[in-house]
PAZAPA-4460 file (N, C-alpha, C; in steps of 0.05 Angstrom, whole numbers, plus 32768, in hexadecimal, padded with zeros to 4 digits):
% residues 273
    n_x    n_y    n_z   ca_x   ca_y   ca_z    c_x    c_y    c_z   seq   type   mol
   89C7   8CEE   8588   89B3   8CE6   8583   89B9   8CD1   8578     1      X     A
   89D1   8CC4   856E   89D3   8CAE   8568   89D8   8C9A   8579     2      X     A
   89E3   8CA3   8594   89E3   8C8D   85A9   89C1   8C81   85AF     3      X     A
   89B6   8C93   85AB   8990   8C90   85B9   898A   8C7E   85A5     4      X     A
   8990   8C84   8588   8987   8C76   8575   8992   8C57   857A     5      X     A
   89A9   8C56   8577   89B1   8C38   8580   89AA   8C2B   8595     6      X     A
   89A9   8C37   85A8   8994   8C2A   85C4   8980   8C1F   85B4     7      X     A
   896D   8C30   85AE   8958   8C2A   85A3   8959   8C1C   858F     8      X     A
   8966   8C14   8577   896B   8BFA   856E   896A   8BE1   857B     9      X     A
   8982   8BE0   8590   8989   8BCC   85A0   896F   8BC7   85B5    10      X     A
   8961   8BD4   85BA   8949   8BCC   85C7   892F   8BC6   85BC    11      X     A
   8932   8BCC   85A3   8918   8BC2   8590   8925   8BA1   8586    12      X     A
   8940   8BA0   8582   8943   8B84   8579   8945   8B72   8595    13      X     A
   894C   8B7A   85AA   8941   8B6F   85BF   892C   8B61   85C1    14      X     A
   8913   8B73   85BA   88FF   8B70   85C0   88F1   8B5B   85A8    15      X     A
   8902   8B58   8597   88F8   8B4E   8580   8906   8B32   8588    16      X     A
   891B   8B30   8592   892D   8B14   859D   8916   8B04   85AB    17      X     A
   890C   8B16   85C2   88FE   8B0B   85D1   88E1   8AF8   85C6    18      X     A
   88DA   8B0E   85B8   88BF   8B0A   85A6   88C2   8AEF   8599    19      X     A
   88D7   8AED   8583   88E0   8AD4   857B   88E3   8ABA   8588    20      X     A
   88F7   8ABF   85A1   88F4   8AAA   85B2   88DE   8AA1   85BF    21      X     A
   88CC   8AB5   85C7   88B7   8AA9   85D3   889E   8A9B   85BE    22      X     A
   88A4   8AA4   85A3   8892   8A93   858F   889A   8A77   858C    23      X     A
   88B7   8A7A   8588   88C5   8A5E   8586   88C0   8A47   859A    24      X     A
   88BC   8A53   85B8   88B5   8A43   85D1   889A   8A3C   85CA    25      X     A
   8884   8A51   85C3   8867   8A46   85C4   8864   8A33   85A6    26      X     A
   8870   8A36   8595   8872   8A24   857F   8877   8A08   858C    27      X     A
   8893   89FE   8597   8898   89EE   85A4   887F   89E4   85B8    28      X     A
   887E   89F1   85C6   8868   89E6   85D9   8850   89DD   85CE    29      X     A
   8847   89E9   85BA   8831   89DF   85A8   8833   89C1   859A    30      X     A
   884E   89C5   8591   8855   89AD   8582   8858   8993   859B    31      X     A
   8862   8994   85AC   8861   8984   85C6   8842   8975   85D3    32      X     A
   883B   8991   85CC   881A   898D   85E0   8807   897A   85C1    33      X     A
   880F   8982   85AE   8802   896D   8596   880D   894D   8596    34      X     A
   8826   8952   859B   8830   8935   859D   8824   8922   85B4    35      X     A
   8820   8933   85CB   8819   8921   85E4   87FB   891E   85DA    36      X     A
   87EF   8931   85CD   87CE   8927   85CB   87CB   8912   85BA    37      X     A
   87DF   8914   85A7   87DF   88F9   858F   87E7   88E0   8597    38      X     A
   87F3   88DF   85B4   8801   88CC   85BC   881B   88C2   85AF    39      X     A
   8827   88D8   85A0   883D   88D4   8589   885A   88CF   859D    40      X     A
   885A   88B5   85A8   8873   88B0   85B6   888B   88B6   85AC    41      X     A
   8890   88B2   8594   88A9   88B8   8589   88B2   88D7   858B    42      X     A
   8899   88E7   858A   88A3   890B   858B   88AC   8912   85A3    43      X     A
   8897   8905   85BA   8894   890A   85D2   88B0   88FE   85DC    44      X     A
   88BA   88EA   85DA   88D2   88DD   85E0   88EE   88F1   85DE    45      X     A
   88EE   88FB   85BC   88FE   8911   85B7   8902   8927   85C7    46      X     A
   88E1   8935   85C8   88E5   894C   85D7   88E4   8951   85F9    47      X     A
   88DA   893C   8604   88DD   8936   8620   88E5   891A   8626    48      X     A
   8904   8918   861D   890B   8900   862C   8903   88EF   863D    49      X     A
   8904   8904   8656   8903   88FB   866D   88E2   88F4   8676    50      X     A
   88D1   88F7   8664   88B3   88F3   8663   88AF   88CD   8667    51      X     A
   88C1   88C0   8666   88BB   88A5   8662   88B7   8895   867F    52      X     A
   88B8   88A8   8690   88BA   889E   86A9   8899   88A2   86B1    53      X     A
   8886   88B1   86A2   886F   88B7   86AA   885D   8897   86A0    54      X     A
   8843   88A1   86AC   883A   8888   86A8   8820   888E   8692    55      X     A
   881E   88AA   8694   8809   88B7   8676   880F   88D3   8677    56      X     A
   8806   88DF   8663   880E   8900   8665   87F6   890C   8654    57      X     A
   87ED   8926   8660   87D2   892C   8656   87D9   894A   8651    58      X     A
   87D4   8959   863F   87D1   8976   8640   87B5   897D   862F    59      X     A
   87AC   899B   8643   8790   89A1   8635   87A2   89BF   8638    60      X     A
   8798   89CB   861C   879F   89E2   8619   8791   89F7   8607    61      X     A
   878E   8A0E   8609   8786   8A21   85F6   879D   8A2A   85E2    62      X     A
   879A   8A2B   85C9   87B3   8A33   85BE   87C1   8A4C   85C8    63      X     A
   87AE   8A64   85C2   87B0   8A7F   85C7   87BB   8A84   85E9    64      X     A
   87B3   8A69   85F8   87B8   8A77   8615   87D7   8A72   861E    65      X     A
   87E6   8A69   860E   8800   8A62   8615   880B   8A75   861B    66      X     A
   8825   8A76   8633   8836   8A8D   863F   884D   8A84   8647    67      X     A
   8862   8A99   863A   887E   8A8D   863C   888D   8A9D   8656    68      X     A
   889F   8A8F   866A   88A6   8A9C   867B   88BF   8A94   8676    69      X     A
   88D5   8AA4   8672   88F4   8AA3   867A   8900   8AA0   8695    70      X     A
   890E   8A8E   869A   8916   8A90   86B6   8933   8A81   86AD    71      X     A
   894D   8A98   86AF   8967   8A8C   86AF   8966   8A85   8691    72      X     A
   896F   8A6A   8691   896C   8A5D   866F   895B   8A4B   8670    73      X     A
   8947   8A51   8681   892A   8A39   867D   8917   8A4A   8676    74      X     A
   8906   8A3D   8662   88ED   8A4C   8659   88D8   8A3F   8663    75      X     A
   88C5   8A4C   8673   88B0   8A39   867F   8890   8A42   8666    76      X     A
   8883   8A2B   865F   8871   8A32   8650   885E   8A29   8663    77      X     A
   8849   8A36   8662   882E   8A31   8677   8815   8A29   865C    78      X     A
   8808   8A11   865E   87ED   8A0B   8654   87D9   8A17   8661    79      X     A
   87DA   8A1B   8679   87C3   8A1F   8681   87B8   8A0D   869B    80      X     A
   87AF   8A0A   86AD   879F   89FA   86B8   87B5   89EC   86CB    81      X     A
   87CA   89F9   86D1   87DD   89E7   86E6   87F3   89E0   86D6    82      X     A
   87F1   89D9   86BB   8809   89CA   86A8   8813   89DF   869A    83      X     A
   8838   89D9   869C   884E   89E6   868D   885A   89D8   868D    84      X     A
   8872   89DF   8674   8885   89CA   8672   889A   89E2   8673    85      X     A
   88B7   89D8   867E   88D0   89E1   867F   88E1   89E0   866B    86      X     A
   88E9   89F1   8657   88F7   89ED   863B   8915   89F9   863F    87      X     A
   8929   89EE   8636   8942   89F4   8638   8950   89EA   861C    88      X     A
   896C   89F1   8615   897B   89F2   85FA   8986   89DA   85FE    89      X     A
   898A   89CD   85F1   89A8   89B7   85F1   89C2   89C0   85E4    90      X     A
   89D2   89B3   85E3   89E6   89C0   85D8   89E7   89CB   85BB    91      X     A
   89D7   89C0   85B3   89DA   89CB   8591   89C2   89DE   8592    92      X     A
   89B2   89E9   85AB   89A1   89FD   85A8   8985   89F5   85A2    93      X     A
   897C   89D9   859A   8967   89D6   859F   8959   89CA   85BA    94      X     A
   8938   89D1   85B5   892E   89D2   85D5   8928   89B9   85D5    95      X     A
   8921   89B0   85EE   891A   899B   85FD   8906   89A6   861D    96      X     A
   88F5   8997   861C   88EF   8991   8636   88FE   8984   864D    97      X     A
   88FE   8997   8663   8914   898A   8674   8904   897E   868E    98      X     A
   88EA   8988   8693   88D5   8982   86AB   88BD   8992   86A4    99      X     A
   88AC   898E   86AD   888A   898D   86B6   887F   8994   86C7   100      X     A
   8866   899E   86C6   8855   89A3   86DD   8838   899B   86D4   101      X     A
   882C   8981   86E1   880D   8982   86DC   880C   8974   86C0   102      X     A
   881E   8965   86B8   881F   8958   8699   881E   8937   86A3   103      X     A
   8823   8935   86B7   8827   8915   86BB   880C   8910   86C4   104      X     A
   8803   88F8   86C0   87E6   88F6   86C6   87E7   88D7   86DB   105      X     A
   87E3   88D5   86F2   87DE   88C3   86FF   87C4   88BF   870C   106      X     A
   87B5   88A5   8715   879B   889C   871C   8791   88B5   872E   107      X     A
   8783   88BA   8730   8774   88D4   8744   8775   88C3   875E   108      X     A
   8770   88AB   8768   876F   88A6   877F   878B   88A5   878A   109      X     A
   879C   889A   8779   87B9   889B   8784   87C5   88B3   878F   110      X     A
   87C1   88CB   8777   87C7   88DF   877B   87BC   88F0   8794   111      X     A
   87A4   88ED   8794   8798   88F9   87B0   879F   88F3   87C5   112      X     A
   87AB   88D2   87C7   87B8   88C9   87E2   87CF   88D1   87E1   113      X     A
   87E0   88D5   87CF   87FC   88E5   87CF   87FD   88FB   87D9   114      X     A
   87E8   8909   87CD   87E8   8928   87DF   87E0   892A   87F5   115      X     A
   87CE   891A   8802   87C7   891E   881F   87DA   891A   882A   116      X     A
   87EC   8907   8830   87FC   88F2   883B   881B   8909   883B   117      X     A
   8821   891A   882A   8838   8928   8820   8848   891D   8812   118      X     A
   883E   8904   8808   8856   88EE   87F3   885C   8902   87DF   119      X     A
   8849   890D   87D1   8853   8928   87BD   883F   8944   87C1   120      X     A
   8848   895D   87BC   8842   896F   87BD   883D   8980   87A4   121      X     A
   8824   8991   87A4   881C   899E   8793   8830   89A6   8780   122      X     A
   8841   89B7   878D   8857   89C3   877E   886B   89AF   8771   123      X     A
   886A   899B   8775   8883   898B   8772   887B   8985   874F   124      X     A
   8895   8987   8741   8897   8986   8721   8891   8966   8718   125      X     A
   8880   8961   8702   887F   8941   86F9   889A   8930   86FD   126      X     A
   88B4   8936   86FA   88CA   891F   86FC   88CC   8922   8716   127      X     A
   88CC   8933   872B   88CA   8931   8749   88B7   8925   874E   128      X     A
   8899   8929   874E   8886   890C   8752   8888   88F7   874D   129      X     A
   888F   88F1   872F   8894   88D7   8724   88AE   88CB   873A   130      X     A
   88C4   88D7   8742   88D8   88CB   874F   88CA   88C5   876E   131      X     A
   88BA   88DA   8777   88AE   88CB   878C   889E   88B3   878D   132      X     A
   888E   88B2   877D   887D   88A1   8778   888F   887C   8771   133      X     A
   88A8   8889   8773   88B6   886A   876E   88B7   8866   878A   134      X     A
   88BA   8876   879C   88BF   8865   87BD   88A4   885B   87C6   135      X     A
   88A7   883E   87BC   8894   882F   87C7   888D   8823   87DE   136      X     A
   88AD   8826   87F1   88B0   881E   880B   889B   882B   881C   137      X     A
   8894   883F   8812   8886   8853   8827   886F   8848   8824   138      X     A
   885D   883B   880F   8847   8832   880D   8844   8813   8821   139      X     A
   8859   8809   8822   885F   87F7   8831   8860   87FC   8852   140      X     A
   886D   8815   885D   886C   881B   8870   8852   8821   887C   141      X     A
   8843   8837   8870   8827   8836   8870   881A   8820   8874   142      X     A
   881D   880B   8863   880A   87F2   8869   880B   87E1   8889   143      X     A
   882C   87E7   8889   882F   87D5   88A5   8823   87E3   88BE   144      X     A
   8824   8804   88B6   8820   8815   88CD   87FE   8815   88D3   145      X     A
   87EF   8811   88BA   87D5   881C   88BF   87C2   880A   88B2   146      X     A
   87C7   87F5   889F   87B4   87E6   8899   87B4   87D2   88B3   147      X     A
   87C1   87C6   88BC   87BF   87B1   88D6   87A4   87B7   88DF   148      X     A
   87AE   87D7   88E4   8793   87D9   88F8   8776   87DC   88ED   149      X     A
   876E   87E0   88D9   8761   87DC   88CA   8752   87B9   88CA   150      X     A
   8769   87AB   88C4   8760   878F   88BC   8759   8780   88D9   151      X     A
   8767   878A   88F2   8761   8784   8908   8747   8787   8917   152      X     A
   873A   879C   8901   871D   87A7   8911   8707   879A   88FE   153      X     A
   870C   8784   88ED   86FA   877C   88E0   86FF   875D   88EE   154      X     A
   86E6   8754   8906   86E8   873C   8913   86DA   8726   8907   155      X     A
   86E5   8712   8904   86D6   86F2   88F4   86D4   86E3   890E   156      X     A
   86B7   86DB   890A   86B0   86C6   8920   86A6   86B1   890C   157      X     A
   86A8   8695   8912   8699   8682   8904   868C   866A   8919   158      X     A
   8678   8666   8913   8669   8652   8924   865F   863A   8913   159      X     A
   8664   8621   891A   8651   860E   890C   8634   860F   8915   160      X     A
   8626   8617   8902   8609   861B   88FE   85FD   860B   890A   161      X     A
   85F7   85F1   88F4   85E0   85D9   88F1   85EE   85C5   88E2   162      X     A
   85E7   85AC   88E5   85E1   8597   88D1   85CD   859B   88C3   163      X     A
   85D3   8590   88A6   85B6   8590   8896   85AF   856E   888E   164      X     A
   8594   856A   8887   858A   8553   887B   8594   854A   8864   165      X     A
   859E   8560   8853   85A5   855F   8838   85C3   854F   8839   166      X     A
   85C4   853F   8828   85DA   8522   8822   85E3   852C   880A   167      X     A
   85FE   8529   8811   860E   852F   87F0   862D   8514   87EF   168      X     A
   8631   850C   87D8   864A   84F7   87D3   8663   8506   87DF   169      X     A
   866C   8501   87EB   8688   850F   87ED   86A2   84FB   87E2   170      X     A
   86A4   84FF   87C6   86BE   84F0   87C1   86D1   84ED   87CF   171      X     A
   86DF   84F7   87DC   86F6   84FC   87EC   86F3   84E7   87FB   172      X     A
   86E3   84E7   880C   86DD   84CB   881F   86CD   84B2   8818   173      X     A
   86C5   84BB   8801   86AC   849F   87F4   8691   8499   87FD   174      X     A
   8681   84A9   8808   8671   84A8   8816   8662   84C4   8811   175      X     A
   8648   84B6   8824   8632   84CA   8821   8631   84DA   883C   176      X     A
   8636   84EE   883D   8636   8500   8850   8623   8517   8859   177      X     A
   8618   8520   886F   8604   8538   8873   8618   8552   886C   178      X     A
   860B   8565   8867   8615   8589   8861   8612   858C   8881   179      X     A
   8629   85A3   8886   8630   85AE   8899   8629   85CF   888C   180      X     A
   861D   85E0   88A6   861C   85FA   8898   8628   860B   88B1   181      X     A
   863D   861A   88A5   864E   862A   88B9   8647   8644   88B6   182      X     A
   8642   8653   88CB   8645   8672   88C8   8656   8682   88D3   183      X     A
   8662   8695   88BD   8676   86AA   88C4   866C   86C5   88C4   184      X     A
   8672   86D1   88D4   866D   86EA   88D7   8685   86FD   88DC   185      X     A
   867F   8717   88CA   8697   8725   88C9   868A   8743   88D8   186      X     A
   8698   874F   88ED   868C   8764   88FB   86A8   877B   88F2   187      X     A
   869B   878F   88E7   86A5   87A1   88DE   86AF   87BE   88F5   188      X     A
   86BC   87BD   8906   86C8   87CB   8914   86D8   87E2   8910   189      X     A
   86DB   87E5   88F0   86F1   87F9   88EE   86DF   8818   88E8   190      X     A
   86EC   882C   88DF   86DC   8841   88DA   86D6   8849   88B6   191      X     A
   86DD   882E   88AA   86D2   8835   888E   86BF   881C   8887   192      X     A
   86B3   8820   8871   86A6   8812   885C   86B7   87FC   8848   193      X     A
   86B1   87E4   884D   86C5   87D2   883F   86BD   87C3   8832   194      X     A
   86C3   87C8   881D   86B9   87BD   8805   86C2   8798   87FF   195      X     A
   86AB   8791   87F4   86AF   8771   87EF   86C0   8767   87DA   196      X     A
   86C2   877A   87D2   86CE   8770   87B7   86F6   8774   87C3   197      X     A
   86F9   877F   87DB   8717   8777   87E3   8722   8765   87F4   198      X     A
   870F   874B   87F3   8714   873D   880E   8702   8726   8808   199      X     A
   870D   8713   8811   8700   86F0   8813   86FE   86E7   8827   200      X     A
   86ED   86D6   8833   86DF   86C3   8845   86F4   86AB   883F   201      X     A
   8703   86A3   884E   871B   868F   884D   870F   8677   8866   202      X     A
   870B   8663   885F   8707   864B   886D   8710   8638   886A   203      X     A
   8723   8631   8881   873E   8624   8880   873A   8609   888D   204      X     A
   872F   85F0   887A   8726   85D8   887A   873E   85C4   8875   205      X     A
   8743   85AC   887E   8757   859B   8870   8758   859D   8854   206      X     A
   876E   85A1   884C   8777   85A2   8832   8765   8583   8825   207      X     A
   875D   858A   8809   875C   8596   87F8   8744   85A4   87FA   208      X     A
   8734   85AC   8817   8716   85B9   8814   8718   85D6   8822   209      X     A
   872A   85E5   881E   8731   85FE   8825   871B   860A   8813   210      X     A
   870F   8625   881C   86FD   862F   8810   86FD   864E   8814   211      X     A
   86F7   865E   87F7   86F9   8677   87F8   86DB   8687   87EE   212      X     A
   86D3   8699   87F8   86BC   86A0   87F4   86B9   86C1   87F0   213      X     A
   86B1   86CF   87DB   86B3   86E5   87D1   86A5   86F8   87EE   214      X     A
   86AF   8709   87EF   86AB   871F   87FF   868C   872E   8801   215      X     A
   8688   873E   8818   866B   874C   8811   8672   876C   881B   216      X     A
   866C   877B   880E   866F   8797   8818   8663   879D   8837   217      X     A
   8673   87A8   8847   866D   87A9   8863   8675   87C1   886D   218      X     A
   8660   87CE   8877   865F   87EE   887A   8664   87EA   88A2   219      X     A
   8679   87FF   88A6   8682   8801   88BD   8666   87FE   88D3   220      X     A
   866F   87F0   88EA   8660   87ED   88FC   864C   87D8   88FD   221      X     A
   8647   87C9   88DE   8639   87B5   88D8   8643   8799   88D5   222      X     A
   8639   8781   88D5   863E   876C   88D3   8634   875D   88BC   223      X     A
   8648   874F   88AD   863A   8739   8894   863F   8722   889F   224      X     A
   8629   8710   8897   862A   86F3   8899   862D   86E5   887F   225      X     A
   863D   86C5   8887   8646   86B8   886E   863C   869B   8878   226      X     A
   8630   8691   8867   8627   8673   8869   8635   8665   8858   227      X     A
   8647   8650   8867   8658   8642   885B   8652   8625   885B   228      X     A
   864C   8614   8845   8647   85F9   8846   865C   85EA   883E   229      X     A
   8665   85D1   8855   866D   85C3   884A   8662   85A0   8858   230      X     A
   8671   8591   884F   8673   8572   885C   867B   856A   8875   231      X     A
   8666   8557   8880   866D   8553   889F   868A   8545   88A2   232      X     A
   868B   853C   8890   86AF   852D   888E   86C5   853F   8892   233      X     A
   86C2   855B   888A   86D0   8572   888D   86D3   8578   88A5   234      X     A
   86E8   8580   88AD   86ED   8590   88CE   86E1   85AF   88C5   235      X     A
   86CF   85BD   88D3   86C7   85CF   88D3   86E0   85EA   88D6   236      X     A
   86EC   85F1   88CB   86FB   8604   88C6   86F6   8624   88D4   237      X     A
   870D   8631   88D7   8704   8648   88E9   8705   8662   88CB   238      X     A
   86F3   8672   88C5   86F1   8683   88B6   8700   869F   88BF   239      X     A
   870E   86A5   88A6   871E   86C4   88AB   871D   86D0   8892   240      X     A
   8724   86E7   8896   871F   86F7   887D   873C   86FB   8875   241      X     A
   873B   86FD   8855   8757   8700   884F   8756   8721   8838   242      X     A
   8761   872C   8831   8760   8744   8828   8768   8742   8807   243      X     A
   8763   873E   87F4   876D   873B   87DA   8770   8754   87C9   244      X     A
   876D   876C   87D5   8771   8787   87C7   8793   8787   87D7   245      X     A
   87A1   8794   87C0   87BD   879F   87CA   87BB   87AF   87DF   246      X     A
   87D3   87B4   87E7   87D6   87CA   8806   87D2   87DF   87FA   247      X     A
   87D9   87EB   87E0   87DB   8805   87DA   87BB   880E   87D2   248      X     A
   87B1   87F7   87C8   8792   87FF   87C8   8787   8802   87DC   249      X     A
   878B   87F1   87F0   877B   87F7   880B   8784   880B   8819   250      X     A
   8799   8817   8812   87A0   882D   881E   879A   8847   8815   251      X     A
   8797   8847   87F6   8785   885C   87EA   8765   885B   87F4   252      X     A
   8755   8840   87F7   873D   8841   87FC   8734   8842   881E   253      X     A
   8748   883E   882B   873A   8838   884C   874D   884C   8859   254      X     A
   8769   8858   8857   8775   8863   886D   8771   8885   8861   255      X     A
   876D   8894   8875   8763   88AE   8873   877E   88BF   8882   256      X     A
   878A   88CB   8869   87AF   88D4   8878   879E   88EE   8889   257      X     A
   87B4   88FC   889D   87B6   890B   88A6   87C3   8923   889C   258      X     A
   87D6   8920   8889   87E7   892B   8882   8805   8925   888F   259      X     A
   881B   892B   8883   8834   8928   888B   8838   890A   8891   260      X     A
   8830   88FA   8884   8834   88D7   8889   8853   88D8   8877   261      X     A
   8858   88DF   8867   886E   88DE   8854   888B   88EB   8867   262      X     A
   8883   88FF   886D   8898   890B   8883   88A5   8900   8898   263      X     A
   888D   88EC   88A9   888C   88DF   88BC   88A2   88C1   88B7   264      X     A
   8897   88B8   889C   88A7   88A6   8890   88C4   88A9   8887   265      X     A
   88C9   88C5   887B   88E1   88CA   8879   88F5   88CD   8893   266      X     A
   88EA   88CF   88A9   88F5   88D5   88C4   88FD   88BB   88D7   267      X     A
   88E9   889F   88CB   88E5   888E   88D7   8907   8879   88D2   268      X     A
   8908   8866   88DB   891F   8859   88DB   891E   8845   88BF   269      X     A
   890A   8844   88B5   8902   8839   889B   890D   8851   8884   270      X     A
   8904   8866   8883   8902   8884   8873   8923   8888   8872   271      X     A
   8932   8885   8882   894E   888A   8888   8965   8879   887C   272      X     A
   8957   8860   8876   8966   8849   886F   8976   885A   884D   273      X     A
***
């Protein structure tokens, strides 16, 4: 009977210890979530030292919904909605966040693109995703491989349209000169609707008479026309299209991944360097 009582006491003590540890981990997780929501950087850095690599942090949770799971020497606290933190103890026995999932926040456009290309995977931890995003060579690789195809399908033609009876004083040549109008057309033969905010129409005359014009939205298969006014003394330049958006922005907008692009990149000579 004494042995049974002893075993019963040990079991009860173990249950109490587990319950106490679980309660402590939940309290720690609540303290950390409060620091995140209050943007308390000092506390965040103390409780999760490696979170400094994150662009932003966000936790949405209901206090009573926290759950704790112990795996080896790690306590995984789930906040729900796919957000969790992995807690370990330092040499002094104090808890800190060693990693997380669903806590780091990135622009939705970039994250969707990264998931589609395989650049990141849903099961990756936040620190692993942050590490993946430092591989900017991947974006350059996709840019060279895909953006030139998009750019080459925007066909630009310019034609000297007409002389005008309108005259104006040209200070460069110190004389009155008639206006000349040039028509530039852009045919969008790509599979994308191109935003006018992403490009400019550039007309190269003799310096200092080069001119830039803001782009116009142009749907796939359609044409946009630009009328360009210059003076008769200027050489009629050939119009061209120049993108002002970054390659990363253009990729996110106009490139539709099929999946596996990051794996292809890793297997390429560039990815193996």
